[in-house]
N, C-alpha and C positions, 0 to 999 in steps of 0.2 A: 681376136686374141689368140696367140699361140697357146701352148700348154702353160699351166701356171698353178699357183697356190694362192689361197687367200690368207694373208698374214694376220696373226693375233699379235697383241702388243708384247707378249713375253719374249719371243725370239727377236723381235725388233729391238727391244731394250737390251737384251742379253748381248746382242752383237756389238753394241756401242759401249758397254760397260765391262772393261777388262776384269773387274773384281766380281762380276756376277758369276754364280756357280755354273751357269749354262753358257758362259761366253765362248769357250772353245767349241762346244757343240754347235752353237749358232754360227760360228765362223766356218766350220766344216760344212754345215748345211747350206750356207750361202754359196760356198764354192760348188757344191753339188747342184744347186739350183741353176747356177750360171753355166756349169758344164752341160746340163741338160737343156739349156736355153729356155728355162721356165720363167714366165713373168711372175713377179711378186705383186699381187693385187692387194691393195690396202683400202679399207673403208675409211671414209672421213672420220667416223667416230673412233676407229682404232688409231688413226693418225693423231687425233686430239689426245687420246689416252696415253699413247706412247710418248708424245711430245711433253706432256705434263710430267711423266715419270722422269724423262731425261732432264728436264728443266729443274725439277725439285731435288733430284738425287745427284746430278752431275754438274749443274750450273748453267748459266746463260750461254757462255762461249761454246760449250759442247752442244747445247740444245740448238743454238743457231746454226752451227756447222751441220748437225744431224738433219735439221729441217731443210737445209739446202740440198743435202743428199737425197732427201725424200721428194724433192720437187720433180724428179724424173720418174717417179713411181706411177704405176697404173692405179688410179684412184677411182673408187665407186662411191656413190652417194646414196645412202639409204633414204627411202621415202617414207611418208607418214604410215603407209600400210605395213612397211617393214617394221617400224617401231611398234605398231599394234601387235603384230605377230610375235615380236620379241618379248613384249610384255606378257603375252600368253605363255611363252616358253618359261619365263621367270616364274610366273605364278603356277605353272604346271609342274614345276620341280620345287615345290615349296619347302621340301626337306633339304635342299641344297643351297649353297651360297653362290648362285650363278648371277653374275653381274649383267646389267643391261648391255654393256659393251660386248660381252661374250655372246649373249643371246642374239644381238644384231648380226654378229659374224656368222652364227649358226644359220640364221634366216637367209643371209646373203649366199652362204655356201650352197644351200639347197637351190636357191634361185638361179645362180649362175653356173652351178655344176662344178665347183672347184673344191678340192680337199683343203682343209685348214692346216696351216703350219703353226703349231702351238705346242706348248709344254704343259698345258692346263688339262687336268683329267676331267673337267666338267664337259668338255666336248665329247668324250667317250660316254659320259652319263646321258648327254642329250642325243646320243647316237648319230653324231656328225662324223662323216669321213675325215680322217686326219692323215696328213702327209707326214710320214716318218722317213727322213732321209736315210 
């Protein structure tokens, strides 16, 4: 793999929804990632999370088109041990509302050595390196 970022659902969703408050930022960052020739790596759990957001907020047609665009993405599949570690992260930050989706991304980030492309402050709380375009 070339250089890259591990995507969180937030920027993936923001890029497809023009009414999202982070849409313009996501579009600028996509251009910057392309300019730098960074791979956008997506965990299957993030793909499922983002697809559900797109489907329920923007409808089937947009969701199907978006899913077709994601077919060319670099996908990584968390394994059982990754989920166990993610559960440990969630319970280790009991005073925070960290989702299992985000905890999986945090675990994968450490495992594959990529910064996370996100707008979620919970990654800072978990002390995960974040890519900020």
